[in-house]
mmCIF file of the C-alpha atoms, coordinates in Angstrom:
data_MODEL
# 
_entry.id   MODEL 
# 
loop_
_atom_site.group_PDB 
_atom_site.id 
_atom_site.type_symbol 
_atom_site.label_atom_id 
_atom_site.label_alt_id 
_atom_site.label_comp_id 
_atom_site.label_asym_id 
_atom_site.label_entity_id 
_atom_site.label_seq_id 
_atom_site.pdbx_PDB_ins_code 
_atom_site.Cartn_x 
_atom_site.Cartn_y 
_atom_site.Cartn_z 
_atom_site.occupancy 
_atom_site.B_iso_or_equiv 
_atom_site.pdbx_formal_charge 
_atom_site.auth_seq_id 
_atom_site.auth_comp_id 
_atom_site.auth_asym_id 
_atom_site.auth_atom_id 
_atom_site.pdbx_PDB_model_num 
ATOM 1   C CA . UNK A 1 1   ? 0.000  0.000  0.000   1.00 0.00 ? 1   UNK A CA 1 
ATOM 2   C CA . UNK A 1 2   ? 1.388  3.384  -0.980  1.00 0.00 ? 2   UNK A CA 1 
ATOM 3   C CA . UNK A 1 3   ? 1.805  6.426  1.238   1.00 0.00 ? 3   UNK A CA 1 
ATOM 4   C CA . UNK A 1 4   ? -0.949 9.035  0.908   1.00 0.00 ? 4   UNK A CA 1 
ATOM 5   C CA . UNK A 1 5   ? 0.351  12.293 -0.630  1.00 0.00 ? 5   UNK A CA 1 
ATOM 6   C CA . UNK A 1 6   ? -0.916 14.283 2.371   1.00 0.00 ? 6   UNK A CA 1 
ATOM 7   C CA . UNK A 1 7   ? 1.541  12.306 4.552   1.00 0.00 ? 7   UNK A CA 1 
ATOM 8   C CA . UNK A 1 8   ? 4.533  13.556 2.540   1.00 0.00 ? 8   UNK A CA 1 
ATOM 9   C CA . UNK A 1 9   ? 6.896  16.307 3.621   1.00 0.00 ? 9   UNK A CA 1 
ATOM 10  C CA . UNK A 1 10  ? 8.961  16.416 0.418   1.00 0.00 ? 10  UNK A CA 1 
ATOM 11  C CA . UNK A 1 11  ? 7.351  17.112 -2.946  1.00 0.00 ? 11  UNK A CA 1 
ATOM 12  C CA . UNK A 1 12  ? 9.089  16.719 -6.300  1.00 0.00 ? 12  UNK A CA 1 
ATOM 13  C CA . UNK A 1 13  ? 7.014  18.104 -9.138  1.00 0.00 ? 13  UNK A CA 1 
ATOM 14  C CA . UNK A 1 14  ? 7.696  17.886 -12.850 1.00 0.00 ? 14  UNK A CA 1 
ATOM 15  C CA . UNK A 1 15  ? 5.997  20.636 -14.834 1.00 0.00 ? 15  UNK A CA 1 
ATOM 16  C CA . UNK A 1 16  ? 5.659  19.745 -18.502 1.00 0.00 ? 16  UNK A CA 1 
ATOM 17  C CA . UNK A 1 17  ? 5.287  21.960 -21.554 1.00 0.00 ? 17  UNK A CA 1 
ATOM 18  C CA . UNK A 1 18  ? 2.911  19.677 -23.444 1.00 0.00 ? 18  UNK A CA 1 
ATOM 19  C CA . UNK A 1 19  ? 3.546  21.369 -26.799 1.00 0.00 ? 19  UNK A CA 1 
ATOM 20  C CA . UNK A 1 20  ? 7.323  20.850 -26.585 1.00 0.00 ? 20  UNK A CA 1 
ATOM 21  C CA . UNK A 1 21  ? 6.854  17.249 -25.491 1.00 0.00 ? 21  UNK A CA 1 
ATOM 22  C CA . UNK A 1 22  ? 4.459  16.558 -28.359 1.00 0.00 ? 22  UNK A CA 1 
ATOM 23  C CA . UNK A 1 23  ? 7.203  17.770 -30.713 1.00 0.00 ? 23  UNK A CA 1 
ATOM 24  C CA . UNK A 1 24  ? 9.707  15.360 -29.165 1.00 0.00 ? 24  UNK A CA 1 
ATOM 25  C CA . UNK A 1 25  ? 11.622 17.796 -26.946 1.00 0.00 ? 25  UNK A CA 1 
ATOM 26  C CA . UNK A 1 26  ? 12.125 17.257 -23.205 1.00 0.00 ? 26  UNK A CA 1 
ATOM 27  C CA . UNK A 1 27  ? 13.523 20.780 -22.890 1.00 0.00 ? 27  UNK A CA 1 
ATOM 28  C CA . UNK A 1 28  ? 10.038 21.780 -21.744 1.00 0.00 ? 28  UNK A CA 1 
ATOM 29  C CA . UNK A 1 29  ? 10.248 19.586 -18.604 1.00 0.00 ? 29  UNK A CA 1 
ATOM 30  C CA . UNK A 1 30  ? 11.039 21.396 -15.372 1.00 0.00 ? 30  UNK A CA 1 
ATOM 31  C CA . UNK A 1 31  ? 11.658 19.534 -12.090 1.00 0.00 ? 31  UNK A CA 1 
ATOM 32  C CA . UNK A 1 32  ? 11.236 21.408 -8.800  1.00 0.00 ? 32  UNK A CA 1 
ATOM 33  C CA . UNK A 1 33  ? 11.239 20.480 -5.128  1.00 0.00 ? 33  UNK A CA 1 
ATOM 34  C CA . UNK A 1 34  ? 9.716  22.121 -2.084  1.00 0.00 ? 34  UNK A CA 1 
ATOM 35  C CA . UNK A 1 35  ? 13.258 21.845 -0.644  1.00 0.00 ? 35  UNK A CA 1 
ATOM 36  C CA . UNK A 1 36  ? 14.576 24.401 -3.133  1.00 0.00 ? 36  UNK A CA 1 
ATOM 37  C CA . UNK A 1 37  ? 17.074 25.796 -0.607  1.00 0.00 ? 37  UNK A CA 1 
ATOM 38  C CA . UNK A 1 38  ? 18.635 22.314 -0.408  1.00 0.00 ? 38  UNK A CA 1 
ATOM 39  C CA . UNK A 1 39  ? 18.496 21.649 -4.157  1.00 0.00 ? 39  UNK A CA 1 
ATOM 40  C CA . UNK A 1 40  ? 20.442 22.276 -7.334  1.00 0.00 ? 40  UNK A CA 1 
ATOM 41  C CA . UNK A 1 41  ? 19.095 22.121 -10.860 1.00 0.00 ? 41  UNK A CA 1 
ATOM 42  C CA . UNK A 1 42  ? 15.795 23.536 -9.630  1.00 0.00 ? 42  UNK A CA 1 
ATOM 43  C CA . UNK A 1 43  ? 13.563 24.356 -12.601 1.00 0.00 ? 43  UNK A CA 1 
ATOM 44  C CA . UNK A 1 44  ? 15.593 22.219 -15.011 1.00 0.00 ? 44  UNK A CA 1 
ATOM 45  C CA . UNK A 1 45  ? 15.316 18.674 -16.301 1.00 0.00 ? 45  UNK A CA 1 
ATOM 46  C CA . UNK A 1 46  ? 18.074 17.549 -13.883 1.00 0.00 ? 46  UNK A CA 1 
ATOM 47  C CA . UNK A 1 47  ? 17.158 18.029 -10.198 1.00 0.00 ? 47  UNK A CA 1 
ATOM 48  C CA . UNK A 1 48  ? 19.357 17.120 -7.206  1.00 0.00 ? 48  UNK A CA 1 
ATOM 49  C CA . UNK A 1 49  ? 17.893 17.653 -3.739  1.00 0.00 ? 49  UNK A CA 1 
ATOM 50  C CA . UNK A 1 50  ? 18.933 16.849 -0.163  1.00 0.00 ? 50  UNK A CA 1 
ATOM 51  C CA . UNK A 1 51  ? 16.176 15.111 1.805   1.00 0.00 ? 51  UNK A CA 1 
ATOM 52  C CA . UNK A 1 52  ? 16.104 14.255 5.497   1.00 0.00 ? 52  UNK A CA 1 
ATOM 53  C CA . UNK A 1 53  ? 16.305 10.486 6.074   1.00 0.00 ? 53  UNK A CA 1 
ATOM 54  C CA . UNK A 1 54  ? 12.920 8.846  6.852   1.00 0.00 ? 54  UNK A CA 1 
ATOM 55  C CA . UNK A 1 55  ? 11.019 11.529 4.937   1.00 0.00 ? 55  UNK A CA 1 
ATOM 56  C CA . UNK A 1 56  ? 7.963  10.627 2.870   1.00 0.00 ? 56  UNK A CA 1 
ATOM 57  C CA . UNK A 1 57  ? 8.485  11.834 -0.708  1.00 0.00 ? 57  UNK A CA 1 
ATOM 58  C CA . UNK A 1 58  ? 5.789  12.541 -3.309  1.00 0.00 ? 58  UNK A CA 1 
ATOM 59  C CA . UNK A 1 59  ? 6.433  12.847 -7.076  1.00 0.00 ? 59  UNK A CA 1 
ATOM 60  C CA . UNK A 1 60  ? 3.853  14.480 -9.342  1.00 0.00 ? 60  UNK A CA 1 
ATOM 61  C CA . UNK A 1 61  ? 3.806  15.233 -13.086 1.00 0.00 ? 61  UNK A CA 1 
ATOM 62  C CA . UNK A 1 62  ? 1.696  18.243 -14.098 1.00 0.00 ? 62  UNK A CA 1 
ATOM 63  C CA . UNK A 1 63  ? 1.021  20.080 -17.374 1.00 0.00 ? 63  UNK A CA 1 
ATOM 64  C CA . UNK A 1 64  ? 1.960  23.738 -17.740 1.00 0.00 ? 64  UNK A CA 1 
ATOM 65  C CA . UNK A 1 65  ? -0.872 24.188 -20.255 1.00 0.00 ? 65  UNK A CA 1 
ATOM 66  C CA . UNK A 1 66  ? -4.115 24.707 -18.278 1.00 0.00 ? 66  UNK A CA 1 
ATOM 67  C CA . UNK A 1 67  ? -6.175 23.628 -21.288 1.00 0.00 ? 67  UNK A CA 1 
ATOM 68  C CA . UNK A 1 68  ? -4.482 20.218 -21.547 1.00 0.00 ? 68  UNK A CA 1 
ATOM 69  C CA . UNK A 1 69  ? -7.017 17.491 -20.799 1.00 0.00 ? 69  UNK A CA 1 
ATOM 70  C CA . UNK A 1 70  ? -4.846 14.405 -21.412 1.00 0.00 ? 70  UNK A CA 1 
ATOM 71  C CA . UNK A 1 71  ? -3.104 12.242 -18.871 1.00 0.00 ? 71  UNK A CA 1 
ATOM 72  C CA . UNK A 1 72  ? 0.391  11.810 -17.554 1.00 0.00 ? 72  UNK A CA 1 
ATOM 73  C CA . UNK A 1 73  ? 1.248  8.480  -15.999 1.00 0.00 ? 73  UNK A CA 1 
ATOM 74  C CA . UNK A 1 74  ? 4.331  7.913  -13.890 1.00 0.00 ? 74  UNK A CA 1 
ATOM 75  C CA . UNK A 1 75  ? 5.626  4.481  -14.838 1.00 0.00 ? 75  UNK A CA 1 
ATOM 76  C CA . UNK A 1 76  ? 8.681  4.307  -12.576 1.00 0.00 ? 76  UNK A CA 1 
ATOM 77  C CA . UNK A 1 77  ? 10.658 6.279  -10.007 1.00 0.00 ? 77  UNK A CA 1 
ATOM 78  C CA . UNK A 1 78  ? 14.292 5.459  -9.340  1.00 0.00 ? 78  UNK A CA 1 
ATOM 79  C CA . UNK A 1 79  ? 15.901 2.298  -8.090  1.00 0.00 ? 79  UNK A CA 1 
ATOM 80  C CA . UNK A 1 80  ? 14.909 -0.056 -5.280  1.00 0.00 ? 80  UNK A CA 1 
ATOM 81  C CA . UNK A 1 81  ? 17.869 0.718  -2.995  1.00 0.00 ? 81  UNK A CA 1 
ATOM 82  C CA . UNK A 1 82  ? 17.747 3.652  -0.610  1.00 0.00 ? 82  UNK A CA 1 
ATOM 83  C CA . UNK A 1 83  ? 14.066 3.336  0.227   1.00 0.00 ? 83  UNK A CA 1 
ATOM 84  C CA . UNK A 1 84  ? 12.380 2.073  3.379   1.00 0.00 ? 84  UNK A CA 1 
ATOM 85  C CA . UNK A 1 85  ? 9.231  1.989  1.272   1.00 0.00 ? 85  UNK A CA 1 
ATOM 86  C CA . UNK A 1 86  ? 10.103 2.061  -2.442  1.00 0.00 ? 86  UNK A CA 1 
ATOM 87  C CA . UNK A 1 87  ? 8.350  4.614  -4.657  1.00 0.00 ? 87  UNK A CA 1 
ATOM 88  C CA . UNK A 1 88  ? 4.970  3.286  -5.763  1.00 0.00 ? 88  UNK A CA 1 
ATOM 89  C CA . UNK A 1 89  ? 1.864  4.595  -7.534  1.00 0.00 ? 89  UNK A CA 1 
ATOM 90  C CA . UNK A 1 90  ? -0.983 6.115  -5.547  1.00 0.00 ? 90  UNK A CA 1 
ATOM 91  C CA . UNK A 1 91  ? -4.307 4.409  -6.287  1.00 0.00 ? 91  UNK A CA 1 
ATOM 92  C CA . UNK A 1 92  ? -6.530 6.445  -8.600  1.00 0.00 ? 92  UNK A CA 1 
ATOM 93  C CA . UNK A 1 93  ? -3.783 9.009  -9.305  1.00 0.00 ? 93  UNK A CA 1 
ATOM 94  C CA . UNK A 1 94  ? -1.664 7.848  -12.284 1.00 0.00 ? 94  UNK A CA 1 
ATOM 95  C CA . UNK A 1 95  ? 0.500  10.986 -12.169 1.00 0.00 ? 95  UNK A CA 1 
ATOM 96  C CA . UNK A 1 96  ? 1.519  10.543 -8.479  1.00 0.00 ? 96  UNK A CA 1 
ATOM 97  C CA . UNK A 1 97  ? 4.074  8.241  -6.796  1.00 0.00 ? 97  UNK A CA 1 
ATOM 98  C CA . UNK A 1 98  ? 5.102  8.219  -3.112  1.00 0.00 ? 98  UNK A CA 1 
ATOM 99  C CA . UNK A 1 99  ? 7.873  6.547  -1.110  1.00 0.00 ? 99  UNK A CA 1 
ATOM 100 C CA . UNK A 1 100 ? 9.802  6.732  2.179   1.00 0.00 ? 100 UNK A CA 1 
ATOM 101 C CA . UNK A 1 101 ? 13.526 7.515  2.097   1.00 0.00 ? 101 UNK A CA 1 
ATOM 102 C CA . UNK A 1 102 ? 16.045 5.608  4.189   1.00 0.00 ? 102 UNK A CA 1 
ATOM 103 C CA . UNK A 1 103 ? 19.801 6.076  4.445   1.00 0.00 ? 103 UNK A CA 1 
ATOM 104 C CA . UNK A 1 104 ? 21.295 4.971  1.164   1.00 0.00 ? 104 UNK A CA 1 
ATOM 105 C CA . UNK A 1 105 ? 22.731 1.468  1.245   1.00 0.00 ? 105 UNK A CA 1 
ATOM 106 C CA . UNK A 1 106 ? 25.450 2.660  -1.105  1.00 0.00 ? 106 UNK A CA 1 
ATOM 107 C CA . UNK A 1 107 ? 26.383 5.510  1.238   1.00 0.00 ? 107 UNK A CA 1 
ATOM 108 C CA . UNK A 1 108 ? 25.525 8.288  -1.167  1.00 0.00 ? 108 UNK A CA 1 
ATOM 109 C CA . UNK A 1 109 ? 22.799 9.560  -3.413  1.00 0.00 ? 109 UNK A CA 1 
ATOM 110 C CA . UNK A 1 110 ? 19.638 7.660  -4.302  1.00 0.00 ? 110 UNK A CA 1 
ATOM 111 C CA . UNK A 1 111 ? 18.587 7.318  -7.941  1.00 0.00 ? 111 UNK A CA 1 
ATOM 112 C CA . UNK A 1 112 ? 15.151 8.926  -8.095  1.00 0.00 ? 112 UNK A CA 1 
ATOM 113 C CA . UNK A 1 113 ? 14.851 9.308  -11.855 1.00 0.00 ? 113 UNK A CA 1 
ATOM 114 C CA . UNK A 1 114 ? 11.239 9.800  -12.806 1.00 0.00 ? 114 UNK A CA 1 
ATOM 115 C CA . UNK A 1 115 ? 9.853  8.049  -15.867 1.00 0.00 ? 115 UNK A CA 1 
ATOM 116 C CA . UNK A 1 116 ? 6.463  9.107  -17.143 1.00 0.00 ? 116 UNK A CA 1 
ATOM 117 C CA . UNK A 1 117 ? 4.369  8.723  -20.237 1.00 0.00 ? 117 UNK A CA 1 
ATOM 118 C CA . UNK A 1 118 ? 2.344  11.322 -22.046 1.00 0.00 ? 118 UNK A CA 1 
ATOM 119 C CA . UNK A 1 119 ? -0.965 10.435 -23.630 1.00 0.00 ? 119 UNK A CA 1 
ATOM 120 C CA . UNK A 1 120 ? -0.940 12.628 -26.702 1.00 0.00 ? 120 UNK A CA 1 
ATOM 121 C CA . UNK A 1 121 ? -1.495 11.669 -30.325 1.00 0.00 ? 121 UNK A CA 1 
ATOM 122 C CA . UNK A 1 122 ? 1.153  9.021  -29.797 1.00 0.00 ? 122 UNK A CA 1 
ATOM 123 C CA . UNK A 1 123 ? 2.520  7.687  -26.509 1.00 0.00 ? 123 UNK A CA 1 
ATOM 124 C CA . UNK A 1 124 ? 5.772  9.409  -25.510 1.00 0.00 ? 124 UNK A CA 1 
ATOM 125 C CA . UNK A 1 125 ? 7.859  8.145  -22.597 1.00 0.00 ? 125 UNK A CA 1 
ATOM 126 C CA . UNK A 1 126 ? 10.235 10.537 -20.842 1.00 0.00 ? 126 UNK A CA 1 
ATOM 127 C CA . UNK A 1 127 ? 12.908 9.826  -18.215 1.00 0.00 ? 127 UNK A CA 1 
ATOM 128 C CA . UNK A 1 128 ? 14.175 12.801 -16.210 1.00 0.00 ? 128 UNK A CA 1 
ATOM 129 C CA . UNK A 1 129 ? 17.229 12.531 -13.948 1.00 0.00 ? 129 UNK A CA 1 
ATOM 130 C CA . UNK A 1 130 ? 16.368 13.258 -10.322 1.00 0.00 ? 130 UNK A CA 1 
ATOM 131 C CA . UNK A 1 131 ? 18.827 12.522 -7.521  1.00 0.00 ? 131 UNK A CA 1 
ATOM 132 C CA . UNK A 1 132 ? 18.052 12.559 -3.800  1.00 0.00 ? 132 UNK A CA 1 
ATOM 133 C CA . UNK A 1 133 ? 20.800 12.634 -1.186  1.00 0.00 ? 133 UNK A CA 1 
ATOM 134 C CA . UNK A 1 134 ? 19.746 11.465 2.301   1.00 0.00 ? 134 UNK A CA 1 
ATOM 135 C CA . UNK A 1 135 ? 20.843 13.875 5.023   1.00 0.00 ? 135 UNK A CA 1 
ATOM 136 C CA . UNK A 1 136 ? 20.319 13.967 8.779   1.00 0.00 ? 136 UNK A CA 1 
ATOM 137 C CA . UNK A 1 137 ? 19.201 17.606 8.982   1.00 0.00 ? 137 UNK A CA 1 
# 
């Protein structure tokens, strides 16, 4: 069972320019975190953020275009290691994943790459690099 988004303290959002994506460009994908003071690459397609160990993390993919009525579906987030509860989909919300961070078993950063698909005229799958580093404070 996944963690409810309202139980998360860290939020990673990917804002997507649907028009750019439909034309095959991921340059319109912008990853941000509510821990912007502890992040680098904020607002780019390559986010690195420091997250306190044992935090619940929520990933969401959202369109920039308010008239877009299609769907985004997160298909995968990161690797299995580094998670007390690995990232998993939230029931009834295909564009949301949640997980609980633990100290990395490799002693460093945790691969949190987000892979999502876009339901346009043809299915497009995008993988954005996101890295989380567990910290104690």
